[in-house]
N, C-alpha and C positions, 0 to 999 in steps of 0.2 A: 428769648428775644421779646421786644416790646411791640408797641403799636406801630403800624405802617399805614399812614393815611394817603391813599391814592398814589402808591408807589408804582414804578414802572415794572412790568412783568417781562422777564427775559426768557422765559420758557425753560424746557428741560428735555434732555435726550430720553429720560425715563418718563415719557408722556403719560403712560397708563397709571403710574404711581404718583405723578405730580400734576394731576388735572387741576386746572384753574376753575374753581366752582363758585359761582355767584349764588348767594343765599338771601332770599327776602324773608321777612318775618322771623329773623334769627333770634330776636330778643324775646319772642313769645315762649309759651310753655314747651312746645316740642322743639322749637328752633335751636335753643341752647344745647340740647342733647344731640341734635343733628350735627351742629358745628363740631362738637367734641368728637363724634365718630369720624368726621372728615379729617380732623387733625390727626387722629390716631392712624389714619391711612396715608398720612404724609401729603395731603392735598394742599394746594394753594387756595386758601379760603378767602373769598371777598364777601363782605357783609354790607348790604344796602341798609342804611339807617336814617331815620328822621332826626334822631338826637344822639350825636356822637358821645357826649358826656354820659348820658344814661346807658349807652351800650358798653362803655368802659366799665361801669359798675357791674354789668352782667358777666363780661368775659374776662375781667381782670387783666393779666398780662399775656393772654393767649396770642400766638403769632398769627394774627389775621389782619386783613386790610379793612378799614372802615371807610365806606364811601357815602357821602351825604345823598339822600334820595327821599322824595316824598311822593307817594302814589297819587296824591290829590292834585299834584301840579305837573303831571306828565306833559311835556312839550312835544307835540307830534312832529315838529321840525328838527328835533334833536336826535342824534344818532346814539342811542343808549348802549348799543353793542360796543361802540368805540369808547363811550364814556366809562364803561366798566372794564375797558382794556381787553376786549375779545375773550370772554370766558369760554371754556370748552362746553360747559353746561350750566344750567340754572336749576336750583331747587327752589321752586316758588311756593312758599308757605304763607305768605302774607294774605290776609283777608280781614277787613275791618268790620266792626259792628256786631261781633259775637259776644255773648250767646243769644242775642235776640234773633232767633231763626225766622220769625214771622214778619220782620220788617220789610217793607217794599224797597227800602234803601239798597238792599242787596242787588236787586234787579235794576233799579233806576240809576244808581250811582256807582256801586262797586263793579258791576259787570262791565260797563263801558270803559272804566278806568283800566281794568286788568286786561281787557282785550287790546286797548291802545298800547299799553306797556309791552306785553308779550309779543304783540304783532310787530311793534317797532324793532324789538330784538331780532325777531325772525327775519324780517325784511332786510335787515342790515347785516345778516351773516350768521346768526346763531343756528347751530345744527343739532342741538340735543337739549332736551329739557325734561325735568321731573316736576309735575304740577299736582298738588294735592286737591282731591275732590272729597266727597263725603258719602258714607253709607246711606245717608238720607236721600241720595239720588234715586234709590230703589223705590222710594215712596212707601206704599202700604203692602208691598209684597211680603208674604210670609215664608218661613222655613229657611233652608239653605240657599244663599243667594250666589248666583254665578254671574260673571262679568258679561256673558252673552245675552243675559235676560234683557227684555225691553223695559227700560226704566220710565217711571211716571212720578217724578217728584211732586210733592204737594205743598211745601213751604217755600217762600221766596228765596231763602238761603240756598236750598238744594236746587231750585229751578235755575238760579243764577249760575251755580257751579256747572250744572248740566249744559247750559247754553254756552258757557265758556269752553267746555270740552268740545262741543260741536264746532265752535269757531276755530279752535286749534286743529281739529281734524281737517277742516277745509284748508288751513294754511299748511298743514303737514303735506298734503298732496301737491299744493302749488309750489312750495319752496323747498321740498325735500328735507324737512326737519323731522327728527325722531321725537315724538311726544310720548312720554310715559305718564299716564294718568293714574293716580293712586287714590282709590276710594278708601279713606281711613275710617275704621270702625272705632269703638270706644276705647280710648287710652286713659291711663291713670298713672299717677306718680307724684313725686316731690316737685313743687313749683306750680301745681295746678291751681286754677282760679279758686278763690275762697268759697264760692257758691257751689262748687262741684261736690259730688258725693263723698269722695275720700277726704278732702279737707274738712267737710262738715263732720264726718265720723271722727277724725282726729281731734277736732275741737270738742266734740262731745266727750271723748275719752279724757282729754286734758281737764275739762270742767267737771269730771266725775259725775256725769249725768246718769240717772237711773234708767232712762229709756231714750230711744232715738226714733223720732217720728219720720215716717217715710210712706211711700205708696204701698199697695198690697204686695209688691215684690214678686208677683208671679210672671212678670214679663221676662222673656228669654232674650239675652243679649250676648254680644261677643266682645270680651274685654281683653286688652293687651297692655302690658306695662309700657310706659312711654320710652324707656330705654330700648326695648326690643323694637318698638315702632320706628324709632330714630335709626336704629341699626338697619332695618329694612329699607328705609328711605335712602340711606347712604349706599346700600347695595345697588339700588336702582341708578343712582348717580354714577356709580363706577361701571355699571354694565354697559357694554357697547353693542351697537348693531341690533338693538331691540326697541320696540315701541308697542303701544297698545294700552289697554285698560286693565288694571290689576286691583284686586281686593288686598288691603293691608290689614290683616286681622289675625286672630288666633285659630279660627276655624273650630273653636270649642264652645258650644252653646251652654249657657249657665243662667239660671234665674237670678234676678237682682237680689233676691232674698238670700240665695246660696252664696253669692259673691260677697255680700255684706257680712254674713255669718262667718265665712272663711277669713275675711280680713280682720274682724274683731277677735277671732280666736288667735290669729297670728300676733296680735297685740296684747294677748292675755286679758282681754276686756270681757266683763260679764254684763255689759249693757243689754237691756231687753229691747227688742224691736217693737215699736208701736206701729203696727201695720195698718194700712188703709187710711191714714191721716190725710195723705195727698192723693189726688186723682191721677190716673195714668195719663201720660201725654197723648193728646188727640192727633198728633202728626206722625206717630210711629205705630207699626203693627205690634201685636202682643208678643210675637215670637219670630225672631230672625237672627241669622248669623252668617258669616261669610265663608265661602269655599276658598281653600288655600291651594288648590291644585295648580293654578297658574303662578301664584306667588312662589311656590316651592321650586319651580323651574329656574327662576332668577336667583333665589337665595342660594341654592345648592351650587350654582355655577360661579358664585362670587365668594364662597367661603374661604378660598385661598388668599383673597385680598384683605381679609380682616386681620387686625393686630390682636394677638392673643395676650 
């Protein structure tokens, strides 16, 4: 089947397998993978898009609904729950201005926009949502990070995400909506922004470079393939009667140097690492990774919903 622009949703007796799920940020790096997982699970997928034609180039002939929407022009008097034809849940991936984590734009402009939009959906009837946060909410905490820890974000991007989470918690209590807040750790894969680590490595391999300049590589991180991250997000969208904050990660600490060496080996590359060329980021601790204890309780309970 082809494109359906703002079609009427008639519902299904098999509600659990035919959830109507609204996705924002669907044309981004992780969004297209999330949409694919939802389609595999026979969901009715609705995608909020700024540019319909550009979205068609991303999704091809996928059986999804494209609905025009611009986060910058949210109308507080408009019923967006009705506009998107009463979705069962939303997967809210949209967030502008990345990867400039230090810009005040995130707090001054992004935060109020997203509160207005999600608050509008909640006040008008939405009862379930999956919203992506960031591991940077933990600030400078070291070691294994648990969801129950007190977070102290240090960059505007993470501060804005944390404040959005706080606002949603207040609405959750007032409007009886289930909020699933996912703190995403480091994902990688095809389609990632050109300035990210893996695309830069791929370019160096393609250019047959003798060396690859990077940081000292001693920092410990938590990496997860984007396909697996998207699968987890889809799991949360399908999960019913749960809420709370969850790490979305591998739970496996690895140094950046080890991660790069393993990737280069998988590609059969002999590029030498030029360590220490770039400084370590000043907004991240040297060593941190996520606990998967809470994550596994949701993933295991939803394995039967996945298409093999």
